[in-house]
mmJSON file of the N, C-alpha and C atoms, coordinates in Angstrom:
{"data_MODEL":{"atom_site":{
"group_PDB":["ATOM","ATOM","ATOM","ATOM","ATOM","ATOM","ATOM","ATOM","ATOM","ATOM","ATOM","ATOM","ATOM","ATOM","ATOM","ATOM","ATOM","ATOM","ATOM","ATOM","ATOM","ATOM","ATOM","ATOM","ATOM","ATOM","ATOM","ATOM","ATOM","ATOM","ATOM","ATOM","ATOM","ATOM","ATOM","ATOM","ATOM","ATOM","ATOM","ATOM","ATOM","ATOM","ATOM","ATOM","ATOM","ATOM","ATOM","ATOM","ATOM","ATOM","ATOM","ATOM","ATOM","ATOM","ATOM","ATOM","ATOM","ATOM","ATOM","ATOM","ATOM","ATOM","ATOM","ATOM","ATOM","ATOM","ATOM","ATOM","ATOM","ATOM","ATOM","ATOM","ATOM","ATOM","ATOM","ATOM","ATOM","ATOM","ATOM","ATOM","ATOM","ATOM","ATOM","ATOM","ATOM","ATOM","ATOM","ATOM","ATOM","ATOM","ATOM","ATOM","ATOM","ATOM","ATOM","ATOM","ATOM","ATOM","ATOM","ATOM","ATOM","ATOM","ATOM","ATOM","ATOM","ATOM","ATOM","ATOM","ATOM","ATOM","ATOM","ATOM","ATOM","ATOM","ATOM","ATOM","ATOM","ATOM","ATOM","ATOM","ATOM","ATOM","ATOM","ATOM","ATOM","ATOM","ATOM","ATOM","ATOM","ATOM","ATOM","ATOM","ATOM","ATOM","ATOM","ATOM","ATOM","ATOM","ATOM","ATOM","ATOM","ATOM","ATOM","ATOM","ATOM","ATOM","ATOM","ATOM","ATOM","ATOM","ATOM","ATOM","ATOM","ATOM","ATOM","ATOM","ATOM","ATOM","ATOM","ATOM","ATOM","ATOM","ATOM","ATOM","ATOM","ATOM","ATOM","ATOM","ATOM","ATOM","ATOM","ATOM","ATOM","ATOM","ATOM","ATOM","ATOM","ATOM","ATOM","ATOM","ATOM","ATOM","ATOM","ATOM","ATOM","ATOM","ATOM","ATOM","ATOM","ATOM","ATOM","ATOM","ATOM","ATOM","ATOM","ATOM","ATOM","ATOM","ATOM","ATOM","ATOM","ATOM","ATOM","ATOM","ATOM","ATOM","ATOM","ATOM","ATOM","ATOM","ATOM","ATOM","ATOM"],
"id":[1,2,3,4,5,6,7,8,9,10,11,12,13,14,15,16,17,18,19,20,21,22,23,24,25,26,27,28,29,30,31,32,33,34,35,36,37,38,39,40,41,42,43,44,45,46,47,48,49,50,51,52,53,54,55,56,57,58,59,60,61,62,63,64,65,66,67,68,69,70,71,72,73,74,75,76,77,78,79,80,81,82,83,84,85,86,87,88,89,90,91,92,93,94,95,96,97,98,99,100,101,102,103,104,105,106,107,108,109,110,111,112,113,114,115,116,117,118,119,120,121,122,123,124,125,126,127,128,129,130,131,132,133,134,135,136,137,138,139,140,141,142,143,144,145,146,147,148,149,150,151,152,153,154,155,156,157,158,159,160,161,162,163,164,165,166,167,168,169,170,171,172,173,174,175,176,177,178,179,180,181,182,183,184,185,186,187,188,189,190,191,192,193,194,195,196,197,198,199,200,201,202,203,204,205,206,207,208,209,210,211,212,213],
"type_symbol":["N","C","C","N","C","C","N","C","C","N","C","C","N","C","C","N","C","C","N","C","C","N","C","C","N","C","C","N","C","C","N","C","C","N","C","C","N","C","C","N","C","C","N","C","C","N","C","C","N","C","C","N","C","C","N","C","C","N","C","C","N","C","C","N","C","C","N","C","C","N","C","C","N","C","C","N","C","C","N","C","C","N","C","C","N","C","C","N","C","C","N","C","C","N","C","C","N","C","C","N","C","C","N","C","C","N","C","C","N","C","C","N","C","C","N","C","C","N","C","C","N","C","C","N","C","C","N","C","C","N","C","C","N","C","C","N","C","C","N","C","C","N","C","C","N","C","C","N","C","C","N","C","C","N","C","C","N","C","C","N","C","C","N","C","C","N","C","C","N","C","C","N","C","C","N","C","C","N","C","C","N","C","C","N","C","C","N","C","C","N","C","C","N","C","C","N","C","C","N","C","C","N","C","C","N","C","C","N","C","C","N","C","C"],
"label_atom_id":["N","CA","C","N","CA","C","N","CA","C","N","CA","C","N","CA","C","N","CA","C","N","CA","C","N","CA","C","N","CA","C","N","CA","C","N","CA","C","N","CA","C","N","CA","C","N","CA","C","N","CA","C","N","CA","C","N","CA","C","N","CA","C","N","CA","C","N","CA","C","N","CA","C","N","CA","C","N","CA","C","N","CA","C","N","CA","C","N","CA","C","N","CA","C","N","CA","C","N","CA","C","N","CA","C","N","CA","C","N","CA","C","N","CA","C","N","CA","C","N","CA","C","N","CA","C","N","CA","C","N","CA","C","N","CA","C","N","CA","C","N","CA","C","N","CA","C","N","CA","C","N","CA","C","N","CA","C","N","CA","C","N","CA","C","N","CA","C","N","CA","C","N","CA","C","N","CA","C","N","CA","C","N","CA","C","N","CA","C","N","CA","C","N","CA","C","N","CA","C","N","CA","C","N","CA","C","N","CA","C","N","CA","C","N","CA","C","N","CA","C","N","CA","C","N","CA","C","N","CA","C","N","CA","C","N","CA","C","N","CA","C","N","CA","C","N","CA","C"],
"label_alt_id":[null,null,null,null,null,null,null,null,null,null,null,null,null,null,null,null,null,null,null,null,null,null,null,null,null,null,null,null,null,null,null,null,null,null,null,null,null,null,null,null,null,null,null,null,null,null,null,null,null,null,null,null,null,null,null,null,null,null,null,null,null,null,null,null,null,null,null,null,null,null,null,null,null,null,null,null,null,null,null,null,null,null,null,null,null,null,null,null,null,null,null,null,null,null,null,null,null,null,null,null,null,null,null,null,null,null,null,null,null,null,null,null,null,null,null,null,null,null,null,null,null,null,null,null,null,null,null,null,null,null,null,null,null,null,null,null,null,null,null,null,null,null,null,null,null,null,null,null,null,null,null,null,null,null,null,null,null,null,null,null,null,null,null,null,null,null,null,null,null,null,null,null,null,null,null,null,null,null,null,null,null,null,null,null,null,null,null,null,null,null,null,null,null,null,null,null,null,null,null,null,null,null,null,null,null,null,null,null,null,null,null,null,null],
"label_comp_id":["MET","MET","MET","HIS","HIS","HIS","ILE","ILE","ILE","GLY","GLY","GLY","PRO","PRO","PRO","MET","MET","MET","GLU","GLU","GLU","ILE","ILE","ILE","PHE","PHE","PHE","LEU","LEU","LEU","ILE","ILE","ILE","LEU","LEU","LEU","ILE","ILE","ILE","VAL","VAL","VAL","ALA","ALA","ALA","LEU","LEU","LEU","LEU","LEU","LEU","LEU","LEU","LEU","PHE","PHE","PHE","GLY","GLY","GLY","GLY","GLY","GLY","LYS","LYS","LYS","ARG","ARG","ARG","ILE","ILE","ILE","PRO","PRO","PRO","GLU","GLU","GLU","LEU","LEU","LEU","ALA","ALA","ALA","LYS","LYS","LYS","ALA","ALA","ALA","ILE","ILE","ILE","ALA","ALA","ALA","THR","THR","THR","ALA","ALA","ALA","SER","SER","SER","PHE","PHE","PHE","GLU","GLU","GLU","PHE","PHE","PHE","LYS","LYS","LYS","LYS","LYS","LYS","ALA","ALA","ALA","LYS","LYS","LYS","GLN","GLN","GLN","GLU","GLU","GLU","LEU","LEU","LEU","GLN","GLN","GLN","LYS","LYS","LYS","GLU","GLU","GLU","ALA","ALA","ALA","SER","SER","SER","GLN","GLN","GLN","ILE","ILE","ILE","LYS","LYS","LYS","GLN","GLN","GLN","GLU","GLU","GLU","ILE","ILE","ILE","GLU","GLU","GLU","THR","THR","THR","GLN","GLN","GLN","LYS","LYS","LYS","GLN","GLN","GLN","ALA","ALA","ALA","PRO","PRO","PRO","GLU","GLU","GLU","GLN","GLN","GLN","ILE","ILE","ILE","GLU","GLU","GLU","GLN","GLN","GLN","LYS","LYS","LYS","GLN","GLN","GLN","GLN","GLN","GLN"],
"label_asym_id":["A","A","A","A","A","A","A","A","A","A","A","A","A","A","A","A","A","A","A","A","A","A","A","A","A","A","A","A","A","A","A","A","A","A","A","A","A","A","A","A","A","A","A","A","A","A","A","A","A","A","A","A","A","A","A","A","A","A","A","A","A","A","A","A","A","A","A","A","A","A","A","A","A","A","A","A","A","A","A","A","A","A","A","A","A","A","A","A","A","A","A","A","A","A","A","A","A","A","A","A","A","A","A","A","A","A","A","A","A","A","A","A","A","A","A","A","A","A","A","A","A","A","A","A","A","A","A","A","A","A","A","A","A","A","A","A","A","A","A","A","A","A","A","A","A","A","A","A","A","A","A","A","A","A","A","A","A","A","A","A","A","A","A","A","A","A","A","A","A","A","A","A","A","A","A","A","A","A","A","A","A","A","A","A","A","A","A","A","A","A","A","A","A","A","A","A","A","A","A","A","A","A","A","A","A","A","A","A","A","A","A","A","A"],
"label_entity_id":["1","1","1","1","1","1","1","1","1","1","1","1","1","1","1","1","1","1","1","1","1","1","1","1","1","1","1","1","1","1","1","1","1","1","1","1","1","1","1","1","1","1","1","1","1","1","1","1","1","1","1","1","1","1","1","1","1","1","1","1","1","1","1","1","1","1","1","1","1","1","1","1","1","1","1","1","1","1","1","1","1","1","1","1","1","1","1","1","1","1","1","1","1","1","1","1","1","1","1","1","1","1","1","1","1","1","1","1","1","1","1","1","1","1","1","1","1","1","1","1","1","1","1","1","1","1","1","1","1","1","1","1","1","1","1","1","1","1","1","1","1","1","1","1","1","1","1","1","1","1","1","1","1","1","1","1","1","1","1","1","1","1","1","1","1","1","1","1","1","1","1","1","1","1","1","1","1","1","1","1","1","1","1","1","1","1","1","1","1","1","1","1","1","1","1","1","1","1","1","1","1","1","1","1","1","1","1","1","1","1","1","1","1"],
"label_seq_id":[1,1,1,2,2,2,3,3,3,4,4,4,5,5,5,6,6,6,7,7,7,8,8,8,9,9,9,10,10,10,11,11,11,12,12,12,13,13,13,14,14,14,15,15,15,16,16,16,17,17,17,18,18,18,19,19,19,20,20,20,21,21,21,22,22,22,23,23,23,24,24,24,25,25,25,26,26,26,27,27,27,28,28,28,29,29,29,30,30,30,31,31,31,32,32,32,33,33,33,34,34,34,35,35,35,36,36,36,37,37,37,38,38,38,39,39,39,40,40,40,41,41,41,42,42,42,43,43,43,44,44,44,45,45,45,46,46,46,47,47,47,48,48,48,49,49,49,50,50,50,51,51,51,52,52,52,53,53,53,54,54,54,55,55,55,56,56,56,57,57,57,58,58,58,59,59,59,60,60,60,61,61,61,62,62,62,63,63,63,64,64,64,65,65,65,66,66,66,67,67,67,68,68,68,69,69,69,70,70,70,71,71,71],
"pdbx_PDB_ins_code":[null,null,null,null,null,null,null,null,null,null,null,null,null,null,null,null,null,null,null,null,null,null,null,null,null,null,null,null,null,null,null,null,null,null,null,null,null,null,null,null,null,null,null,null,null,null,null,null,null,null,null,null,null,null,null,null,null,null,null,null,null,null,null,null,null,null,null,null,null,null,null,null,null,null,null,null,null,null,null,null,null,null,null,null,null,null,null,null,null,null,null,null,null,null,null,null,null,null,null,null,null,null,null,null,null,null,null,null,null,null,null,null,null,null,null,null,null,null,null,null,null,null,null,null,null,null,null,null,null,null,null,null,null,null,null,null,null,null,null,null,null,null,null,null,null,null,null,null,null,null,null,null,null,null,null,null,null,null,null,null,null,null,null,null,null,null,null,null,null,null,null,null,null,null,null,null,null,null,null,null,null,null,null,null,null,null,null,null,null,null,null,null,null,null,null,null,null,null,null,null,null,null,null,null,null,null,null,null,null,null,null,null,null],
"Cartn_x":[1.143,-0.104,1.271,0.621,1.504,0.347,1.241,0.364,1.592,0.401,1.058,1.274,1.96,1.71,0.834,-0.537,-1.646,-1.886,-2.166,-2.547,-2.07,-0.7,0.091,-0.226,-0.341,-0.782,-2.174,-3.276,-4.566,-4.398,-3.759,-3.353,-2.825,-2.221,-1.138,-1.916,-3.026,-4.125,-5.138,-5.178,-6.497,-5.971,-4.475,-3.905,-4.057,-3.364,-3.091,-4.554,-5.824,-6.955,-7.7,-7.432,-7.654,-7.519,-5.908,-5.028,-4.071,-4.579,-3.649,-2.418,-1.672,-0.068,0.621,0.317,1.118,1.461,0.712,0.108,0.744,1.131,1.991,3.308,3.999,5.36,5.703,4.621,4.421,3.91,3.229,2.389,3.448,4.587,5.175,6.746,6.575,7.648,6.767,5.564,4.986,5.195,5.257,4.627,5.936,7.21,8.68,9.256,8.698,8.949,8.345,6.9,6.406,6.892,7.251,8.201,9.294,9.959,11.181,11.016,10.178,9.697,9.251,8.497,8.092,9.122,9.936,11.546,12.113,12.607,12.626,12.886,10.925,10.198,10.275,10.176,10.153,11.491,12.744,13.797,14.491,13.577,13.792,13.27,11.917,11.301,11.552,12.282,13.001,13.894,14.641,16.261,15.626,14.739,13.948,13.571,12.719,12.076,13.578,14.61,15.562,16.279,15.975,16.938,16.327,14.918,14.033,13.89,14.086,14.123,15.796,16.8,17.873,18.174,17.349,17.046,16.107,15.631,14.472,15.406,15.995,16.924,17.904,18.5,19.39,18.577,17.202,17.031,16.456,16.14,15.996,17.447,18.426,19.452,20.235,19.53,19.855,20.002,18.789,18.33,19.577,19.547,19.888,21.889,22.548,23.82,24.027,22.883,22.791,22.369,21.828,22.036,23.213,24.032,25.094,26.668,26.358,27.182,26.876,25.911,25.385,25.889,25.927,26.559,27.924],
"Cartn_y":[-1.164,0.265,1.306,1.939,3.417,4.295,5.132,6.442,8.086,8.434,9.621,10.954,11.839,13.371,13.601,13.764,14.354,13.331,12.125,11.632,12.087,12.176,12.511,13.651,14.53,16.272,16.034,15.897,15.805,14.682,13.538,12.801,14.247,14.667,15.927,17.278,17.384,18.833,17.994,16.935,16.222,16.259,15.653,15.545,17.107,17.947,19.457,19.472,19.496,20.011,19.076,17.628,17.177,17.242,17.523,17.432,19.022,19.972,21.064,21.311,22.343,22.281,22.307,22.478,21.932,20.528,19.915,17.982,16.934,17.847,17.193,16.493,17.529,17.247,15.575,16.429,15.387,13.616,13.895,12.543,11.831,12.778,12.02,11.483,11.927,11.59,10.077,10.255,8.689,7.607,8.079,7.005,6.715,7.244,7.022,5.958,6.562,5.385,4.328,4.29,3.038,2.048,2.542,1.43,1.814,2.473,1.656,0.114,0.764,-0.562,-1.459,-1.586,-2.694,-3.639,-2.662,-3.248,-4.147,-3.314,-4.244,-5.697,-5.324,-7.049,-7.498,-7.179,-7.915,-8.644,-8.204,-9.202,-9.621,-9.689,-10.035,-11.414,-11.442,-12.839,-13.499,-12.734,-13.52,-14.679,-13.809,-14.317,-15.502,-15.822,-16.286,-17.611,-17.237,-18.409,-19.105,-18.676,-19.179,-19.867,-19.158,-20.651,-21.85,-21.332,-22.608,-23.651,-23.113,-23.849,-24.642,-24.149,-24.945,-25.716,-25.58,-26.501,-28.028,-27.831,-28.63,-29.117,-28.947,-29.454,-30.487,-29.613,-30.641,-32.033,-31.672,-32.896,-34.205,-33.213,-34.295,-35.151,-34.696,-34.886,-36.277,-35.719,-36.314,-38.102,-38.515,-40.15,-40.608,-39.778,-40.39,-40.322,-39.197,-39.873,-40.79,-41.106,-42.339,-43.869,-43.902,-44.757,-45.047,-44.162,-44.439,-44.535,-44.606,-44.861,-46.386,-46.788,-47.87,-49.068,-48.814,-49.819,-49.943],
"Cartn_z":[-0.143,-0.044,0.214,-1.21,-0.887,-0.47,0.502,1.076,0.23,-0.599,-1.389,-0.422,-0.895,-0.263,0.387,-1.064,-0.311,0.494,0.812,1.75,3.403,3.024,4.312,4.768,3.854,4.231,4.732,4.112,4.919,6.285,6.6,7.707,8.972,8.055,9.273,9.474,8.364,8.733,9.903,9.537,10.607,12.084,12.159,13.599,13.852,13.085,13.957,14.335,13.617,13.9,15.399,15.102,16.52,18.075,17.894,18.815,19.363,18.121,18.428,18.159,18.135,17.447,18.831,20.098,21.057,21.549,21.049,21.45,20.275,19.119,18.243,18.782,19.458,19.336,20.474,20.819,21.962,21.688,20.547,20.468,19.682,18.865,17.763,18.764,19.946,20.544,21.646,21.67,22.298,20.475,19.895,18.719,18.358,18.107,18.232,19.434,20.924,21.993,21.272,21.229,21.276,19.98,18.699,18.039,18.405,18.993,19.55,20.482,21.375,22.11,21.498,20.55,19.801,19.33,18.13,17.838,18.623,19.923,20.81,21.513,21.627,22.028,21.178,19.453,18.267,18.088,18.488,18.693,19.884,20.591,22.219,21.562,21.258,20.902,19.934,18.574,17.697,18.214,19.099,20.143,20.804,21.882,22.308,21.539,20.098,19.641,18.86,18.789,17.841,18.709,19.701,21.029,21.241,21.451,21.626,20.378,19.231,17.998,18.086,18.839,18.944,19.973,21.159,22.345,21.578,20.729,20.575,19.398,18.536,17.873,18.398,19.625,20.301,20.911,21.548,21.75,21.139,19.683,18.584,18.377,17.974,17.795,19.034,20.223,21.066,21.698,21.07,20.912,19.992,18.999,17.542,18.375,19.27,19.543,20.432,21.212,22.255,21.613,20.466,19.621,19.203,18.528,17.803,19.152,20.338,21.194,21.828,21.382,22.069,21.428,19.684,18.672,19.039],
"occupancy":[1.0,1.0,1.0,1.0,1.0,1.0,1.0,1.0,1.0,1.0,1.0,1.0,1.0,1.0,1.0,1.0,1.0,1.0,1.0,1.0,1.0,1.0,1.0,1.0,1.0,1.0,1.0,1.0,1.0,1.0,1.0,1.0,1.0,1.0,1.0,1.0,1.0,1.0,1.0,1.0,1.0,1.0,1.0,1.0,1.0,1.0,1.0,1.0,1.0,1.0,1.0,1.0,1.0,1.0,1.0,1.0,1.0,1.0,1.0,1.0,1.0,1.0,1.0,1.0,1.0,1.0,1.0,1.0,1.0,1.0,1.0,1.0,1.0,1.0,1.0,1.0,1.0,1.0,1.0,1.0,1.0,1.0,1.0,1.0,1.0,1.0,1.0,1.0,1.0,1.0,1.0,1.0,1.0,1.0,1.0,1.0,1.0,1.0,1.0,1.0,1.0,1.0,1.0,1.0,1.0,1.0,1.0,1.0,1.0,1.0,1.0,1.0,1.0,1.0,1.0,1.0,1.0,1.0,1.0,1.0,1.0,1.0,1.0,1.0,1.0,1.0,1.0,1.0,1.0,1.0,1.0,1.0,1.0,1.0,1.0,1.0,1.0,1.0,1.0,1.0,1.0,1.0,1.0,1.0,1.0,1.0,1.0,1.0,1.0,1.0,1.0,1.0,1.0,1.0,1.0,1.0,1.0,1.0,1.0,1.0,1.0,1.0,1.0,1.0,1.0,1.0,1.0,1.0,1.0,1.0,1.0,1.0,1.0,1.0,1.0,1.0,1.0,1.0,1.0,1.0,1.0,1.0,1.0,1.0,1.0,1.0,1.0,1.0,1.0,1.0,1.0,1.0,1.0,1.0,1.0,1.0,1.0,1.0,1.0,1.0,1.0,1.0,1.0,1.0,1.0,1.0,1.0,1.0,1.0,1.0,1.0,1.0,1.0],
"B_iso_or_equiv":[0.0,0.0,0.0,0.0,0.0,0.0,0.0,0.0,0.0,0.0,0.0,0.0,0.0,0.0,0.0,0.0,0.0,0.0,0.0,0.0,0.0,0.0,0.0,0.0,0.0,0.0,0.0,0.0,0.0,0.0,0.0,0.0,0.0,0.0,0.0,0.0,0.0,0.0,0.0,0.0,0.0,0.0,0.0,0.0,0.0,0.0,0.0,0.0,0.0,0.0,0.0,0.0,0.0,0.0,0.0,0.0,0.0,0.0,0.0,0.0,0.0,0.0,0.0,0.0,0.0,0.0,0.0,0.0,0.0,0.0,0.0,0.0,0.0,0.0,0.0,0.0,0.0,0.0,0.0,0.0,0.0,0.0,0.0,0.0,0.0,0.0,0.0,0.0,0.0,0.0,0.0,0.0,0.0,0.0,0.0,0.0,0.0,0.0,0.0,0.0,0.0,0.0,0.0,0.0,0.0,0.0,0.0,0.0,0.0,0.0,0.0,0.0,0.0,0.0,0.0,0.0,0.0,0.0,0.0,0.0,0.0,0.0,0.0,0.0,0.0,0.0,0.0,0.0,0.0,0.0,0.0,0.0,0.0,0.0,0.0,0.0,0.0,0.0,0.0,0.0,0.0,0.0,0.0,0.0,0.0,0.0,0.0,0.0,0.0,0.0,0.0,0.0,0.0,0.0,0.0,0.0,0.0,0.0,0.0,0.0,0.0,0.0,0.0,0.0,0.0,0.0,0.0,0.0,0.0,0.0,0.0,0.0,0.0,0.0,0.0,0.0,0.0,0.0,0.0,0.0,0.0,0.0,0.0,0.0,0.0,0.0,0.0,0.0,0.0,0.0,0.0,0.0,0.0,0.0,0.0,0.0,0.0,0.0,0.0,0.0,0.0,0.0,0.0,0.0,0.0,0.0,0.0,0.0,0.0,0.0,0.0,0.0,0.0],
"pdbx_formal_charge":[null,null,null,null,null,null,null,null,null,null,null,null,null,null,null,null,null,null,null,null,null,null,null,null,null,null,null,null,null,null,null,null,null,null,null,null,null,null,null,null,null,null,null,null,null,null,null,null,null,null,null,null,null,null,null,null,null,null,null,null,null,null,null,null,null,null,null,null,null,null,null,null,null,null,null,null,null,null,null,null,null,null,null,null,null,null,null,null,null,null,null,null,null,null,null,null,null,null,null,null,null,null,null,null,null,null,null,null,null,null,null,null,null,null,null,null,null,null,null,null,null,null,null,null,null,null,null,null,null,null,null,null,null,null,null,null,null,null,null,null,null,null,null,null,null,null,null,null,null,null,null,null,null,null,null,null,null,null,null,null,null,null,null,null,null,null,null,null,null,null,null,null,null,null,null,null,null,null,null,null,null,null,null,null,null,null,null,null,null,null,null,null,null,null,null,null,null,null,null,null,null,null,null,null,null,null,null,null,null,null,null,null,null],
"auth_seq_id":[1,1,1,2,2,2,3,3,3,4,4,4,5,5,5,6,6,6,7,7,7,8,8,8,9,9,9,10,10,10,11,11,11,12,12,12,13,13,13,14,14,14,15,15,15,16,16,16,17,17,17,18,18,18,19,19,19,20,20,20,21,21,21,22,22,22,23,23,23,24,24,24,25,25,25,26,26,26,27,27,27,28,28,28,29,29,29,30,30,30,31,31,31,32,32,32,33,33,33,34,34,34,35,35,35,36,36,36,37,37,37,38,38,38,39,39,39,40,40,40,41,41,41,42,42,42,43,43,43,44,44,44,45,45,45,46,46,46,47,47,47,48,48,48,49,49,49,50,50,50,51,51,51,52,52,52,53,53,53,54,54,54,55,55,55,56,56,56,57,57,57,58,58,58,59,59,59,60,60,60,61,61,61,62,62,62,63,63,63,64,64,64,65,65,65,66,66,66,67,67,67,68,68,68,69,69,69,70,70,70,71,71,71],
"auth_comp_id":["MET","MET","MET","HIS","HIS","HIS","ILE","ILE","ILE","GLY","GLY","GLY","PRO","PRO","PRO","MET","MET","MET","GLU","GLU","GLU","ILE","ILE","ILE","PHE","PHE","PHE","LEU","LEU","LEU","ILE","ILE","ILE","LEU","LEU","LEU","ILE","ILE","ILE","VAL","VAL","VAL","ALA","ALA","ALA","LEU","LEU","LEU","LEU","LEU","LEU","LEU","LEU","LEU","PHE","PHE","PHE","GLY","GLY","GLY","GLY","GLY","GLY","LYS","LYS","LYS","ARG","ARG","ARG","ILE","ILE","ILE","PRO","PRO","PRO","GLU","GLU","GLU","LEU","LEU","LEU","ALA","ALA","ALA","LYS","LYS","LYS","ALA","ALA","ALA","ILE","ILE","ILE","ALA","ALA","ALA","THR","THR","THR","ALA","ALA","ALA","SER","SER","SER","PHE","PHE","PHE","GLU","GLU","GLU","PHE","PHE","PHE","LYS","LYS","LYS","LYS","LYS","LYS","ALA","ALA","ALA","LYS","LYS","LYS","GLN","GLN","GLN","GLU","GLU","GLU","LEU","LEU","LEU","GLN","GLN","GLN","LYS","LYS","LYS","GLU","GLU","GLU","ALA","ALA","ALA","SER","SER","SER","GLN","GLN","GLN","ILE","ILE","ILE","LYS","LYS","LYS","GLN","GLN","GLN","GLU","GLU","GLU","ILE","ILE","ILE","GLU","GLU","GLU","THR","THR","THR","GLN","GLN","GLN","LYS","LYS","LYS","GLN","GLN","GLN","ALA","ALA","ALA","PRO","PRO","PRO","GLU","GLU","GLU","GLN","GLN","GLN","ILE","ILE","ILE","GLU","GLU","GLU","GLN","GLN","GLN","LYS","LYS","LYS","GLN","GLN","GLN","GLN","GLN","GLN"],
"auth_asym_id":["A","A","A","A","A","A","A","A","A","A","A","A","A","A","A","A","A","A","A","A","A","A","A","A","A","A","A","A","A","A","A","A","A","A","A","A","A","A","A","A","A","A","A","A","A","A","A","A","A","A","A","A","A","A","A","A","A","A","A","A","A","A","A","A","A","A","A","A","A","A","A","A","A","A","A","A","A","A","A","A","A","A","A","A","A","A","A","A","A","A","A","A","A","A","A","A","A","A","A","A","A","A","A","A","A","A","A","A","A","A","A","A","A","A","A","A","A","A","A","A","A","A","A","A","A","A","A","A","A","A","A","A","A","A","A","A","A","A","A","A","A","A","A","A","A","A","A","A","A","A","A","A","A","A","A","A","A","A","A","A","A","A","A","A","A","A","A","A","A","A","A","A","A","A","A","A","A","A","A","A","A","A","A","A","A","A","A","A","A","A","A","A","A","A","A","A","A","A","A","A","A","A","A","A","A","A","A","A","A","A","A","A","A"],
"auth_atom_id":["N","CA","C","N","CA","C","N","CA","C","N","CA","C","N","CA","C","N","CA","C","N","CA","C","N","CA","C","N","CA","C","N","CA","C","N","CA","C","N","CA","C","N","CA","C","N","CA","C","N","CA","C","N","CA","C","N","CA","C","N","CA","C","N","CA","C","N","CA","C","N","CA","C","N","CA","C","N","CA","C","N","CA","C","N","CA","C","N","CA","C","N","CA","C","N","CA","C","N","CA","C","N","CA","C","N","CA","C","N","CA","C","N","CA","C","N","CA","C","N","CA","C","N","CA","C","N","CA","C","N","CA","C","N","CA","C","N","CA","C","N","CA","C","N","CA","C","N","CA","C","N","CA","C","N","CA","C","N","CA","C","N","CA","C","N","CA","C","N","CA","C","N","CA","C","N","CA","C","N","CA","C","N","CA","C","N","CA","C","N","CA","C","N","CA","C","N","CA","C","N","CA","C","N","CA","C","N","CA","C","N","CA","C","N","CA","C","N","CA","C","N","CA","C","N","CA","C","N","CA","C","N","CA","C","N","CA","C","N","CA","C","N","CA","C","N","CA","C"],
"pdbx_PDB_model_num":[1,1,1,1,1,1,1,1,1,1,1,1,1,1,1,1,1,1,1,1,1,1,1,1,1,1,1,1,1,1,1,1,1,1,1,1,1,1,1,1,1,1,1,1,1,1,1,1,1,1,1,1,1,1,1,1,1,1,1,1,1,1,1,1,1,1,1,1,1,1,1,1,1,1,1,1,1,1,1,1,1,1,1,1,1,1,1,1,1,1,1,1,1,1,1,1,1,1,1,1,1,1,1,1,1,1,1,1,1,1,1,1,1,1,1,1,1,1,1,1,1,1,1,1,1,1,1,1,1,1,1,1,1,1,1,1,1,1,1,1,1,1,1,1,1,1,1,1,1,1,1,1,1,1,1,1,1,1,1,1,1,1,1,1,1,1,1,1,1,1,1,1,1,1,1,1,1,1,1,1,1,1,1,1,1,1,1,1,1,1,1,1,1,1,1,1,1,1,1,1,1,1,1,1,1,1,1,1,1,1,1,1,1]
}}}
């Protein structure tokens, strides 16, 4: 989905009318902070998922290694 310059301009005008000029910087800061926190949480979840996947692979290989040692 592509947002053109007219759509961005319209969104800015509506935001200015709804929140006023004084609250726009506060809203921008809050949005930026939320975006940063979301990205950070996403990275942590991906890291945990990778670790869990590694543990599962290790557990799958363990019975095979035991069988090889017994032979």
